[in-house]
N, C-alpha and C positions, 0 to 999 in steps of 0.2 A: 340667117347665116350661120347662127349659131347651132340650129338643128340640121341645116343642111351639111356644114363640114365638120361639126364634132365629130371624132372618133370614126369617120368614115373609111374604111379600108377594103380594097379589093381583094378578091380571093386568089388572085395569082401574084405573089411576091416578086417585085422586080419588074412586073409587066410596065408597058408604057402608061396605061391608064391608072396604075397605082402612082407612078412618078408624078404623072399630071396632076393627080387628085392631092398630092403632098404639096405640089408647088401652090396649086389654087388655095389650099388650105393655109398655107403660110402667107399668101398674099392676102386672104380674107382677114387674117389675124392681124396683120400689119395695119390694114386701114381700120379695124375696129379699136386696136389700140391707139392710134392716132386719133381718132373720134372720141374717146373715153377721156384723153387727156385733153383736148382742146376744144370739144363742142360746148358753145354756150348754155346748152339747156342740160340742167342736172338729170332730167330723166333718160334724155339721149346718153349722157355720161354712163348711167348705171344699166341701161339696155346694153350697151357695148361692152360693158364690163361682163354682164352675165352670158353674153355669146362667147366673149373672148376665153371665160373660164372653160367653156366647152370645146373652143375651136384651136385655142393657143397650146403651147408646152414648152418643154425644157429650153428649147432652143431661143425663148424670148425672156429667159431668165435674167440677163444683163440689164434689159430695159425695167423689169418689174423691180430688181435691186435699187436701180437708179430712182425710181418714183418713190421708194421709202423715204428719200430725203427731201419730196415736196414739202413746201410749207403750207399746203392744201390738206387739211385734215380727211377729207373724203377721199383724195388721191391716195395718200397713206394707207388709209383702211382698205381700200381696194387692191391694192399693191401687197398688203400683208396676205390676203386670201390668195391672191394669185401665186405667191410665192409657195403657199401651201398646196394649191391645187396642183402646180409643176413641178412640186418638189425640189424647189432651187436649193442646193446646198450653199451657194454662195451667200444666201441670205440668213442661214441658221445663225451665225453669229450676232446680227443685228437684231434678229427676232428674239435670240436669248436675252441679249442686254434689255431689251424693250419690257421683258418680264418684271425685271427689278428697277427699272428708271422711269417708266412712262406714269405720269399723274393721273391722266384721265382712266377711270376704271374699265370702261367696256373697251377701249382701244388696247390697253395693257392685257384684257383677257383675250383679245383677238390674236396677239402677239403668242400668247401662251398656247393657244388652240393650234395655230398654224405652225408653231415651233415642233410640236410633237409630229404634225403630218409631214413636215420636211424629214424628220427623223434621221438627221445627219449624226452618224455616230460620233464623231470628234465633238459635236456640240452637245449632244447629250451627256457624254464623258464629263465634259466641263462644267454642265449644269449640277451634275451629281456630285462633283468634287465641290463646288461652290456651296451647295446645300450642305454636305457633310461638315464643312469648315466653318459654317456660317455661324456668328455668336448671338444670333436674334435679332430683333428690332424689326422694323419695317421691311428691310430687304428678305429676312426669313419667312414674313407673314406671306409676303408676295409670291415667293417661291413656293411655298406650301400650297398656295391656291393654285398656281399653275400646276404644280404636281398632280393636283387633284382631278385635272383635266385628263391625265395621261392614264387611261384605264386599263391596266393590263398587268400581269402578274410581276413584272420588273419594276414597275412603278409602287405596286403594293409592296413589295419587300423593301423597296426604299424607305418608303413611308414607316414601316414597322422599325427599320433600322434607326431612324431619325426619333422615333417614339422612344426607343430604349436610351438614346443619348441625351434626352431633355431632362431638366430638373423637375422632379416631381412637384405638381400645383403651379409650374411656372406659366406663363404666356405662351412661350414656345411648345410647350407640352400641348396645351389647348389649340394651337395653330395646326398642329400635326393631327389633332382629332377632327379637326373641321376639314382637313384634307381628306382623311379617310372617310368622313362622313360624305364629302362631295363625290368621292370615288366609288363608294358602295353603296350609299343611301342608308347606312348602319351608323349607330353611335354608342359603342360598346364601352367607351372610354379608353383611359390610358393603359391599357392591359394588353401587351403583345400576345400573351399566351391564348387569351379570348379570341382574338382576331385569328391567330393561326389555326385556333381549333374550328372557327367559322370557314376559314377558307378551305380546310381539309375536307369538310362536307360539302363544300361547293367549288370543286375545282374548275368547273366550265363556266364560272359567272361571268368571267370577263369576254366571253365568247357567245352572247345571246342571240337566239333564233327569232327571226318576227315571224309571227303568228299571221295567217290569212283570215279576213273577216268571213266567218261562218257562222251567221247568227242562230240558224236553226239547229245547228249540231251544240252550239254553247248552251242552247235553251235546254235542249234534251237532255245533256251531260249535266247541267246544274241542277233540272227538275230532279234528276235521278238521286243525286248525292246529297242535296241541301233542300229535303222536303219542307222544313219550317221556315225557309227564307225565300220561297218564291213567289211568283205572283199568284193571285186568286181568279176564279172566273169573273168576279166583278171588276177587278182592275182590267183584264183582257177585254171584258165587255166595253169599259170605258175608252179603252184605247181604241177600239173599232168605231164607236160613236163618236170621239174624237177626229179620226181619220175621215169618216163619212161627212162630218161638219166642215172640213178642210176642203175635201174634193166638192162639196157643194157651191163652195164660195171661191172657186179658182176662176180667174178672168179668162177670156178666150185666148188672150195671148200668151197664157201658161203662167201669168204672174198670180201673186196673192196680193192685192193692192191694200195697204193697212187702213184706208179710208173707204175706197170705192167698192170694196168687195160686196156691201150691201146691194149693190146692184145686180147680184146674182141671187138674190134671195127667191125661192121657188116655194116656199113653205109659209103657212099661215099658223100665228103672227109672225111677220116679218122681224129681221134683226134690229133692235133698237139702234137710232143713232148713237146713243151715248157708247155703243160697243166698238165704234171705230178709234183711231188715233188721234190723239189731240196735239201732236207736234208734228213737224215736218219731216217726213220721213220718205226715203227711197224705197220702191217695192222690193229691191233685190234683197234686204235683209229680211223681210217677211217670207218672200219665196224661198229663201236658203233654208230657213229653218223649219218650214212647213215641208220642204222635201226630206230634211232630216228626219221628220217625225214618221215618214212613211217608210224611209229605209230603215229606221231604226227598229220597226215592226217585223222586218224581214221581207218587206216586199221591194220588187225589183223594176226598174224601168223596162225591162225584157217580158216579164210575165206576171200574172197576178192579175186582180180585179182593179189594183189603181196604177198600173203600168201606164197608162195615157196620162195621168196625173203628173206622176213623176218625171217622165220623158219630157212632158211640156214644160213644166217646172225648170228643169236641167237646160233645156233649150233656150228657155227665156233668159236665164242667168248666163249662158254662154254668148248670146247675143248683146247683151247689156255690158259685159265685160270690156273694157277700154284697152288700146293696144300694150299700154305700159302696166296693166293689171289692177286698175283702180276702176270705181263706179262714179256716179255723179259727186261732185265737190260741194254740193249745196245741202248735203244731207246732215242733219244735226247731230246724228249718232253714227256716222259712217264707221267709226272704230270698230263696231260691231258687225255691220253689214259685210265688210271684208272677209274677215276669219269665216263668218257663218257660210257666205257662199264658197269660199274655199274648202271648208269641210264638206260641203255637198257635192262639189266636184268630186272630191277624194274618196268618199264614200261610194258615190255613183261608179267611179271607176273600179273600186275595190270590189264590188259585187257583181260586175260585168264585164271587165277587163276590155271595155270598149275604147280603143286608142283615141277616139275623138274628145275624150274629157283630158288627156295628158297635157296639152299644151296649155290649156286653161289651169290646171294645177299647178303647172310649172310657173306661168305668170303670176298667179297669186302668191307663190311661195317667194318668188323673186322680188315682188312688190314689197310685201310686208316686211321682207329682210332688210331692203334698202331704205326703209322708213322707221325702222327701229332705232328710237333715239338714244342719246348719250347716257341716260340713266337705266337704259335696257328695256324700256317699254313703248307703249303706244298711247295716243288718247283718241278722242274721236275725229280731230282734225290731222293733217298729215305732217306739217312742218312744225311741230311743237316740241318742247322740251319737258313737259309734264306726262304723267302717266298715272294710271290707277289700276289696282288689283283686278277689277272686273274685266276690263277690255284685255287685259294680259292673260287671264284665264281662257278667254275666247281664243287667243291667239295661239295660245300653248296647245289648246285641243286641236285646232285647225291644223298645225305642223305636225302633230302626232298623227293625224288623219293622213295627211299628204305623205307621210314615212310609211304608213300601211299601204298606200297606194304604190310603193317603189319610188317615189321622188326623193331626192335627196335634200336634206335640211341642213344648211350650214350649223355646226356646233356652237357658233358664237350666239344665235338665236337662242338656245337653251341657257348658256351663259348669262346673257342679258337678263332673261326672266328669272334665273335664280338669283341673280344680283339685286332684281327688283323685289322679290319675295323676301330677300333677307332683309331689305330695308323696310317693308311694312309689315313685317311679322315679329312677334314677342317671341325670340326664340329661346332653346334650351341654355340656361346659363353655365357658366363654367364649371360652377360647383355641383351640376345635375340637376335632375335626375339622369341616369344613363339607361341606355338599352339592356333589357333584360334578356339574357340567351334563350331562356325558356319559352320566349314569346314568338320565337321563330317557329312556326307550325303549319304545315300545309292543309290543316284542317278548318274549313271555313268556319264552323262553329266555334273554334277554339276561342276562349277569352283572352285577349291579348290586354295587357295593362290591368290585371285583376287586382282589386282593392286600392288601386291609384285614385287619388283625388286631385292631383295637380292639373293646371289649366294652362294652355296656351292660346293665343287668338292673333287673327290677321286683320288689319286695318284697310281703309280705302285708299288713301294716298299717303299714309303714314302709319304709326302704329297706334293712332288713336282709333278707338273702336267703340261701336254701339250695339247693343243685344239685338236692336230692330234691323241689323244689317247683316247680309249672306257672304260678308268677307270672310269669317272665319271657316265657314265650309268651302267655299271656293280656294281659300289658302291652302286647306287640309288636302282638297283634289288636286290642287296644282302642284304641290310637294310631292304627292305621290306619283304624278305624272313626270315630274323631274328625277325620280328614282328613290324617295324615301319610302321605306317600307312600314307596314302599319304597326310594327313593333318600335317604330321609333318614338321616343318620348314625346316629340312634338307632335305627332299624329295622334297619339293616345291623349295627349293633353288639350288637343283641339277637339277631339271626339267629347271628352270629358266636359268641356267648356259647352258644347251644343247640348248635351244631355242637361248639365245642371242649369242652363241658362236660357236655352232657345227652344226646347221641345214644343211641338204643338200641343195645344191642350184639348182634349175631348170635352164637348158640352155636358155639363151635368144632367142636363134632362134629356139627352139624346137627342136633341133638334141641332143637326148640321147645319141648318139654314140660320141658325142664330151664332155660329161659332165667332168668337173673339180672335181674329188673327192679328198679332201685335208688329208683325214685320211691315218694313215700308214696302216692300216689293214681294208678297208672299210667295207668289208662284215662282218666281226665281230662286227664292230661299229653299223652297220644297225641291227645286231641281237640283241644286248643287249641295244642299243637306242630304238628298237622296243618294247621290252619286257618291259622295265623301262617307257617309255611314255604310253602304254597301260595301264599299272597299274595306271597311274596318272590321266588319263581319260581327259574329258572336253577339253579345247582349247590346253592341251599340246599334246594329242593324235591326236586332229584334224590336228593342224599343222603340226605334223610330219608325219602323215598318208598321207595327200596330197600328201608329195613328195615322200615318199618311195614306196607308192602302184603303182605308176607311173614308179619312177626311176627302180626298180626290173625288173618288165615285160619288160620294152623297153631295158633294156641292156642285155637281156638274149639271147642266141644264138638260133637262128631261123632255122638253116638248117645243113644238114651232121650230121656225127655220134655225133657231139656236141651239136646236137639240144636239147635244155632244159638245158644246162650247164651255170654257170657263170664263166666266165674267170676271174682270179683273177686280181685285179689292184694293183699298188703299192706293198707292201710287202705281200699281200694276195697271189700273185703269187707263192711266194716260197712253199706254202702247197698244191698247186695242185688243179685241178678242181674238185675232189672227195669232197674234203673239202668245197670248195667256194659253190658247187651246193648245198650240204646237208644244209649248214647254209643259204644259200638263201632261199630254201624251208621252213626250219624250221621258217625263219622271218616272211614269209607270211601266216604261220600258227598260228601266235601268236593270232589271232582273237578267236580262240577257243581252243589253246592249254593249256592256262592258265586262269583261272578265275580271272578277278580282284578283289583284297582284298579291298573291298570298305567301310565295315563297321565293327562293333564289334559285 
């Protein structure tokens, strides 16, 4: 109903068919609203909400405002978003009050996001006056957090005015700094002059353009400009060997089965039983990550030698997605499978523009949005109030891929991710360090954070951290996806930590078969470490790349049916060689899979 009725307009204004269509749309919206409020199934309620957001309109504003007073927190959350979707001016005052008064962190941020979408002039002026008159404390901090979500020149100017009005070294001054950090991804400190200088150089910062995925062009441009940082013949050979291994072990139904793939062995010696997964897993996750490995190399389901493998993999995933957007519920690590499958659909659409993929992308986005919990994250199961940084990082990647495919992602998803990583990361303290303006340079080889030694890190489910974990690397990459620039002290400090405490070590005797890898999940660490250090560029990626671009090709299986695979070491072995091989391939595709975020 949402797809059929949402935004459909006749080409003849005022015609009978247009009037009839509008009446049908209004009738459909009324039915959806009633079921959203009254159906006993939470899944049906959310399905009606997603359809209603595309079908309803301002004429339903009174009902949405009334729902804001519901005792049911899910009804309140949905009403907040509908008010923003339909720009219900009558809700602006309630949303504005919620910014300062609601205790639930994510619900309060929902109010902030939708308050700016409603964009009621009187309410915005009232908010501005309240912030200018505020004396500090919790209301001021909450107002600054909401202001950081309003990304435009007017909000930027207000933030600078607030910065000028605060006492030097005060908590209020730091709140405004955090507001500007959230708004821009920079951390220049309490100096309006530097902020003005930055904005003068980047006047179009608040009107970014979405780039289309064109990996072949990216690869050519990057190779031309950054010869010291690119892939080698050996890394590309490893990518092709890994993809051939995956293609050999695809099931007839299009899946990559994490344990049953060995039935596809056609070379001698066959793959060892130990290369299969040792935990209960649904094939959707392994199928998704294998498809991503092929797409990351620039292959397409429409052309090229692996087109059949990619197409069958995507068709398998589409057949497995349930009507509400989930997959099997008995999977021990479903928290990874959902975003990986979503990212596969999204990248499949981005490279083909095949409309068949879009409903699956939208369902995936809708489902992950509705199961985001109150602390801003996700876990393995659906209805839990815990999270971890690893699952959240995959969710973040998937949502960004969906946006690249042209599917709208609600800003509250990123608000929740930001909230989660703030909780799990050791952030830059009030007394610094601050971002150095000279570190903003578009040259990939430029050395950001030169001569710095400070370190920051990210934990798994809190700020506790172990050097055997990949969490600092994925925390660094996630902060960059959330808008932090590589010149930000947190990014520099995280990269410093990886170089100082976690760099892979080359064997002294040159025998890579005996390499001692200390990480619990080595291939996972190499994947996120390579993504993150590639974004940092300069000496960070140079040092990292010198090790990884040799280590991975050297440790890849060279013969038998496992030729091209990476056999999992340490705890990686639990999840089988389909996972380790696809992840190893994607690691070596980093050079051209994601463009570095180098400048504003």
